[in-house]
C-alpha positions as a printed NumPy array, in Angstrom:
array([[162.647,  27.364, -43.194],
       [164.15 ,  24.167, -42.322],
       [161.883,  21.051, -41.984],
       [162.598,  20.674, -38.348],
       [161.335,  24.465, -37.944],
       [158.14 ,  23.375, -39.437],
       [158.131,  20.44 , -37.052],
       [158.505,  22.612, -34.089],
       [155.729,  25.073, -35.367],
       [153.39 ,  22.017, -36.025],
       [153.99 ,  20.64 , -32.353],
       [153.285,  24.053, -30.864],
       [150.079,  24.362, -32.868],
       [148.909,  20.726, -32.228],
       [149.946,  20.179, -28.845],
       [147.379,  22.499, -26.982],
       [144.467,  20.735, -29.03 ],
       [145.782,  17.395, -28.244],
       [146.114,  18.402, -24.632],
       [142.461,  19.782, -24.692],
       [141.232,  16.561, -26.245],
       [142.802,  14.322, -23.855],
       [140.849,  16.479, -20.801],
       [137.671,  15.942, -22.754],
       [138.424,  12.294, -23.204],
       [138.89 ,  12.064, -19.286],
       [136.036,  13.893, -18.553],
       [133.765,  11.677, -20.697],
       [135.335,   8.639, -18.796],
       [134.564,  10.113, -15.484],
       [130.953,  11.106, -16.662],
       [130.431,   7.517, -17.805],
       [131.819,   6.133, -14.504],
       [129.443,   8.333, -12.729],
       [126.509,   7.442, -14.592],
       [127.06 ,   3.698, -14.163],
       [127.65 ,   4.151, -10.531],
       [124.427,   6.052, -10.186],
       [122.387,   3.743, -12.412],
       [123.554,   0.757, -10.337],
       [122.795,   2.411,  -7.055],
       [119.355,   3.461,  -8.423],
       [118.397,  -0.047,  -9.692],
       [119.542,  -1.764,  -6.425],
       [117.73 ,   0.579,  -4.379],
       [114.44 ,   0.008,  -6.431],
       [114.949,  -3.893,  -6.004],
       [115.633,  -3.482,  -2.288],
       [112.639,  -1.344,  -1.773],
       [110.346,  -3.898,  -4.122],
       [111.625,  -6.742,  -1.864],
       [110.742,  -4.941,   1.345],
       [107.092,  -4.639,   0.237],
       [106.131,  -8.14 ,   1.18 ],
       [108.306,  -8.572,   4.248],
       [105.478,  -8.579,   6.736],
       [103.054, -10.387,   4.128],
       [101.498, -13.899,   4.351],
       [ 99.238, -14.541,   1.456],
       [ 97.096, -17.026,   3.887],
       [ 96.145, -14.124,   5.986],
       [ 94.288, -12.526,   3.299],
       [ 90.643, -13.066,   2.559],
       [ 88.246, -11.892,  -0.337],
       [ 90.749, -11.754,  -3.157],
       [ 91.35 , -14.83 ,  -5.327],
       [ 94.418, -13.466,  -7.032],
       [ 98.071, -14.653,  -6.58 ],
       [ 99.103, -11.049,  -7.14 ],
       [ 97.286,  -9.534,  -4.313],
       [ 99.123,  -8.72 ,  -1.27 ],
       [ 99.175,  -5.885,   1.323],
       [102.101,  -3.892,   0.443],
       [104.471,  -2.548,   3.228],
       [105.004,   0.82 ,   1.758],
       [106.929,   2.398,   4.663],
       [109.096,  -0.457,   4.819],
       [109.679,  -0.105,   1.116],
       [110.824,   3.467,   1.39 ],
       [113.076,   2.577,   4.442],
       [114.889,   0.084,   2.612],
       [115.201,   2.289,  -0.487],
       [116.781,   5.   ,   1.452],
       [119.076,   2.756,   3.198],
       [120.293,   1.137,  -0.146],
       [120.787,   4.695,  -1.665],
       [122.689,   5.954,   1.513],
       [125.104,   2.859,   1.379],
       [125.693,   2.977,  -2.315],
       [126.183,   6.618,  -2.468],
       [128.646,   6.306,   0.674],
       [126.433,   8.735,   3.02 ],
       [125.17 ,   6.071,   5.518],
       [126.2  ,   8.156,   8.397],
       [125.865,  11.597,   7.049],
       [122.263,  12.657,   7.794],
       [122.74 ,  15.952,   6.006],
       [123.931,  14.285,   2.52 ],
       [120.819,  11.995,   3.007],
       [118.415,  14.939,   3.242],
       [120.171,  16.456,   0.193],
       [119.98 ,  13.415,  -1.779],
       [116.094,  13.413,  -1.374],
       [116.047,  16.724,  -3.346],
       [117.071,  14.746,  -6.236],
       [114.162,  12.495,  -6.008],
       [110.91 ,  13.984,  -7.162],
       [108.754,  10.933,  -6.635],
       [108.449,   7.25 ,  -5.622],
       [105.371,   5.37 ,  -6.6  ],
       [104.343,   2.274,  -4.898],
       [102.305,   0.242,  -7.476],
       [ 99.961,  -1.862,  -5.31 ],
       [ 97.212,  -4.658,  -6.58 ],
       [ 94.127,  -2.206,  -6.235],
       [ 95.856,   1.376,  -6.535],
       [ 99.041,   3.326,  -6.261],
       [100.591,   5.548,  -3.684],
       [103.121,   8.365,  -4.42 ],
       [105.938,   9.532,  -2.047],
       [106.68 ,  13.071,  -2.625],
       [107.744,  16.317,  -0.959],
       [104.88 ,  18.328,   0.65 ],
       [105.027,  21.741,   2.31 ],
       [103.046,  22.889,   5.171],
       [103.081,  25.633,   7.613],
       [104.028,  24.984,  11.269],
       [102.818,  26.501,  14.251],
       [105.118,  29.287,  14.644],
       [104.57 ,  30.25 ,  11.007],
       [107.621,  28.455,   9.467],
       [107.472,  26.38 ,   6.191],
       [108.132,  22.744,   6.785],
       [108.985,  20.42 ,   3.845],
       [108.681,  16.581,   4.204],
       [108.337,  13.635,   2.083],
       [105.441,  11.586,   2.879],
       [102.669,   9.41 ,   1.193],
       [ 99.72 ,  10.846,  -0.393],
       [ 96.62 ,   8.888,  -0.134],
       [ 96.178,   5.766,  -2.121],
       [ 94.161,   6.038,  -5.422],
       [ 92.226,   3.296,  -6.764],
       [ 92.647,   2.547, -10.763],
       [ 89.092,   3.721, -11.576],
       [ 87.238,   3.856, -14.783],
       [ 83.937,   5.36 , -15.861],
       [ 81.948,   5.511, -19.038],
       [ 79.483,   7.877, -20.468],
       [ 76.342,   6.146, -19.223],
       [ 77.503,   6.039, -15.732],
       [ 79.189,   2.529, -15.266],
       [ 82.22 ,   2.524, -13.049],
       [ 85.031,   0.036, -12.986],
       [ 87.713,  -0.399, -10.355],
       [ 90.691,  -2.267, -11.814],
       [ 93.547,  -4.333, -10.389],
       [ 96.772,  -5.442, -11.623],
       [ 94.898,  -8.637, -12.869],
       [ 91.233,  -9.016, -14.235],
       [ 89.662,  -8.969, -10.922],
       [ 87.442,  -5.848, -10.607],
       [ 84.79 ,  -4.148,  -8.295],
       [ 81.967,  -2.561, -10.638],
       [ 78.848,  -0.308, -10.504],
       [ 76.273,  -1.647, -13.097],
       [ 74.407,   1.752, -13.948],
       [ 71.41 ,  -0.309, -15.512],
       [ 70.677,  -2.629, -12.437],
       [ 71.995,  -0.062,  -9.824],
       [ 74.132,  -2.756,  -8.127],
       [ 77.765,  -3.248,  -7.316],
       [ 79.424,  -6.535,  -8.232],
       [ 82.794,  -7.896,  -7.822],
       [ 84.784, -10.619,  -9.463],
       [ 86.886, -11.716, -12.25 ],
       [ 85.993, -10.051, -15.726],
       [ 85.375, -13.198, -17.471],
       [ 82.978, -14.352, -14.761],
       [ 81.065, -10.902, -14.695],
       [ 80.755, -10.537, -18.333],
       [ 77.387, -12.697, -18.211],
       [ 76.022, -10.946, -15.182],
       [ 76.378,  -7.403, -15.89 ],
       [ 75.582,  -5.18 , -18.588],
       [ 78.717,  -3.105, -18.506],
       [ 80.29 ,  -2.762, -22.295],
       [ 83.637,  -3.04 , -21.329],
       [ 83.477,  -6.299, -19.578],
       [ 81.861,  -8.015, -22.306],
       [ 85.167,  -7.857, -24.498],
       [ 88.303,  -9.276, -22.736],
       [ 90.866,  -7.831, -25.322],
       [ 89.202,  -4.719, -24.978],
       [ 89.11 ,  -4.706, -21.213],
       [ 92.767,  -5.242, -21.019],
       [ 93.844,  -2.37 , -23.06 ],
       [ 91.632,  -0.081, -21.185],
       [ 92.727,  -1.34 , -17.877],
       [ 96.47 ,  -0.744, -18.594],
       [ 95.645,   2.571, -20.411],
       [ 93.586,   3.686, -17.203],
       [ 96.384,   2.493, -14.838],
       [ 99.191,   4.224, -16.915],
       [ 97.472,   7.536, -17.551],
       [ 96.498,   7.957, -13.829],
       [ 99.987,   7.394, -12.517],
       [101.529,   9.629, -15.296],
       [ 98.936,  12.451, -14.592],
       [ 99.765,  12.351, -10.778],
       [103.423,  12.113, -11.329],
       [103.372,  15.084, -13.638],
       [101.723,  17.198, -11.099],
       [103.787,  15.99 ,  -8.128],
       [107.054,  16.718,  -9.977],
       [105.966,  20.232, -10.955],
       [105.37 ,  20.772,  -7.266],
       [108.796,  19.456,  -6.543],
       [110.438,  21.836,  -9.112],
       [108.954,  24.706,  -6.897],
       [110.439,  23.131,  -3.668],
       [113.836,  22.408,  -5.216],
       [114.132,  26.004,  -6.677],
       [113.708,  27.406,  -3.115],
       [116.704,  25.402,  -2.374],
       [118.788,  26.761,  -5.096],
       [118.434,  23.894,  -7.517],
       [118.18 ,  25.151, -11.169],
       [117.529,  21.771, -12.659],
       [114.034,  21.45 , -14.066],
       [112.566,  18.081, -13.201],
       [110.398,  16.488, -15.805],
       [108.511,  13.051, -15.788],
       [110.797,  11.039, -18.442],
       [109.503,   9.111, -21.128],
       [108.538,   5.466, -20.076],
       [108.37 ,   2.971, -22.887],
       [105.168,   0.869, -23.216],
       [107.284,  -2.305, -22.423],
       [108.689,  -0.791, -19.417],
       [104.918,  -0.038, -18.299],
       [103.805,  -3.592, -19.138],
       [106.626,  -4.857, -16.766],
       [105.708,  -2.261, -14.177],
       [101.82 ,  -3.488, -14.067],
       [102.753,  -6.913, -14.03 ],
       [102.871,  -7.139, -10.347],
       [103.152,  -4.845,  -7.26 ],
       [106.307,  -2.937,  -6.902],
       [108.225,   0.378,  -6.697],
       [108.937,   3.135,  -9.092],
       [111.619,   5.569,  -8.506],
       [112.927,   8.76 , -10.208],
       [116.483,  10.149,  -9.637],
       [117.067,  13.484, -11.393],
       [119.41 ,  16.651, -11.493],
       [122.473,  15.337,  -9.916],
       [125.433,  17.083, -11.89 ],
       [127.389,  14.518, -13.951],
       [130.13 ,  16.579, -15.649],
       [128.463,  19.154, -17.903],
       [125.094,  17.298, -17.896],
       [122.781,  16.14 , -15.291],
       [121.908,  12.457, -14.29 ],
       [118.112,  11.651, -15.037],
       [116.848,   8.149, -14.713],
       [114.118,   5.837, -12.979],
       [114.093,   2.294, -11.98 ],
       [111.447,  -0.501, -11.142],
       [111.851,  -2.676,  -8.255],
       [109.261,  -5.746,  -8.149],
       [107.846,  -6.96 ,  -4.968],
       [107.262, -10.783,  -5.616],
       [109.708, -13.086,  -4.128],
       [111.673, -13.793,  -7.111],
       [115.228, -13.925,  -6.989],
       [116.83 , -12.296,  -9.981],
       [120.129, -10.813, -10.895],
       [121.084,  -7.663, -12.707],
       [122.084,  -8.235, -16.267],
       [125.806,  -6.793, -16.639],
       [127.059,  -5.41 , -19.728],
       [130.67 ,  -5.949, -20.215],
       [133.518,  -5.43 , -22.976],
       [135.983,  -7.737, -24.086],
       [139.156,  -5.682, -24.19 ],
       [140.986,  -8.009, -26.274],
       [138.343,  -8.032, -29.112],
       [136.24 ,  -4.891, -28.489],
       [132.807,  -7.059, -28.499],
       [130.313,  -6.429, -25.904],
       [128.843,  -8.956, -23.866],
       [126.1  ,  -9.425, -21.368],
       [125.729, -11.63 , -18.271],
       [123.915, -12.044, -15.186],
       [125.56 , -10.796, -11.967],
       [125.767, -14.42 , -10.652],
       [127.969, -15.511, -13.383],
       [131.849, -15.392, -13.706],
       [132.887, -13.397, -16.704],
       [136.135, -11.739, -17.511],
       [134.644,  -8.595, -19.074],
       [135.037,  -5.095, -17.997],
       [131.723,  -3.921, -16.728],
       [130.172,  -0.889, -18.573],
       [126.418,  -0.704, -18.043],
       [123.745,  -2.392, -16.077],
       [120.611,  -3.568, -17.548],
       [117.106,  -4.901, -15.965],
       [116.775,  -7.931, -18.693],
       [118.601,  -9.69 , -21.362],
       [116.4  ,  -7.962, -23.983],
       [117.609,  -4.364, -22.904],
       [121.351,  -5.527, -23.135],
       [120.701,  -7.182, -26.686],
       [119.149,  -4.007, -27.897],
       [122.237,  -2.011, -26.8  ],
       [124.196,  -4.377, -28.979],
       [125.31 ,  -6.776, -26.47 ],
       [125.787, -10.281, -27.054],
       [125.032, -13.119, -24.759],
       [128.345, -14.191, -22.811],
       [129.275, -18.022, -22.229],
       [129.952, -17.732, -18.441],
       [129.99 , -20.309, -15.481],
       [127.614, -19.831, -12.505],
       [129.538, -18.747,  -9.431],
       [129.826, -21.446,  -6.777],
       [129.379, -24.167,  -9.575]])
C-alpha cells in the first residue's frame, strides 16, 4: 500500500477519537463554568444572608451581655436576603416555580447565633383536608449545652461568657469563664484551654448531629419529588469550623444540582458582623499559565477561574498573590 493509503487509514481511525476527545473537553469546560457560577452564587448568597442578620440590630439596645459578639440575629431577614440573592444569580427572580425547585437542592441552612443555633429546613405536615404539606421553616433554637458526669451544666456562647449550674452549691451563675473559675467548683471552668476546646467541640458536634438528621429527612422529601441524588453532610474542615464559630453567621448547603455527568455539592459561610470584605478571585495569566489570586475590588488582567473565601484558601490551591491596583484609586 502507498503511504497515502496508510495516511487515509490513520485519519479514519484517529478522527473519531479526536472528535470524542474534543467533545469531552468541551463538556469539562462547561462543567467548570457551571461549578464556578454556582459557587459564586452560593457564596454571594451566604454573604448577603449574613449581612442581613444585623440590619435591625443596635448594640446599645441590648443589656445583660458584656460581649461585642452578642447581637439579636434577624433570622427571617437573613433567609429572605439569601433567597433573593440566589434567585438573582440563578436568573429566576420572576419564576416562582423555579425558586421552589431550587429549594429542593438546599437541604439545610444554619443560623449560628451568639448563644445557640437555628436550622432552616423542610418539614412535612398534614393539612386539614388530609393532604401533605412540605414547607421550609425554622426549627426551635438550640443552645450550646454541656453537662458532666456529676451534674454540672454549662451553656456556652461564641466567646467565654457562660450560664452555668454548679451541682455542688445548687446555684446558677453567669459571667465570663475566667471570672467564674474562682467562684464555682465546675472543673471545666477551671482550665481556660480545656474550656475553649470543649466549647468548640460541643458547638460543632451539636450542629453536625442536627444537620445529619435534617439532611436525612430531606432525602425522604426529595425522593418523593423524583430526586435520585442522596444528600449527605459534607466534611467541613477544622479551619472552616473555627471561622464559622468566630461570630454569628449563616451556613448554607447547596447539593444535588446536575453538572454534566456529576452533581454540584458545596457549602458557604456568611458572617453577620459589619465588616466589608471582598471575595478572593483565582485567575489565570493566559500568557504565562501562572495562577494568581486577588480581591474582587482589585483590577487585574487575569481570566477568572475560581472564587475563594480567603487568601489562604487560594494559596493552598496553588495561586500566587497578584500585584493589582485598587479600583477607583
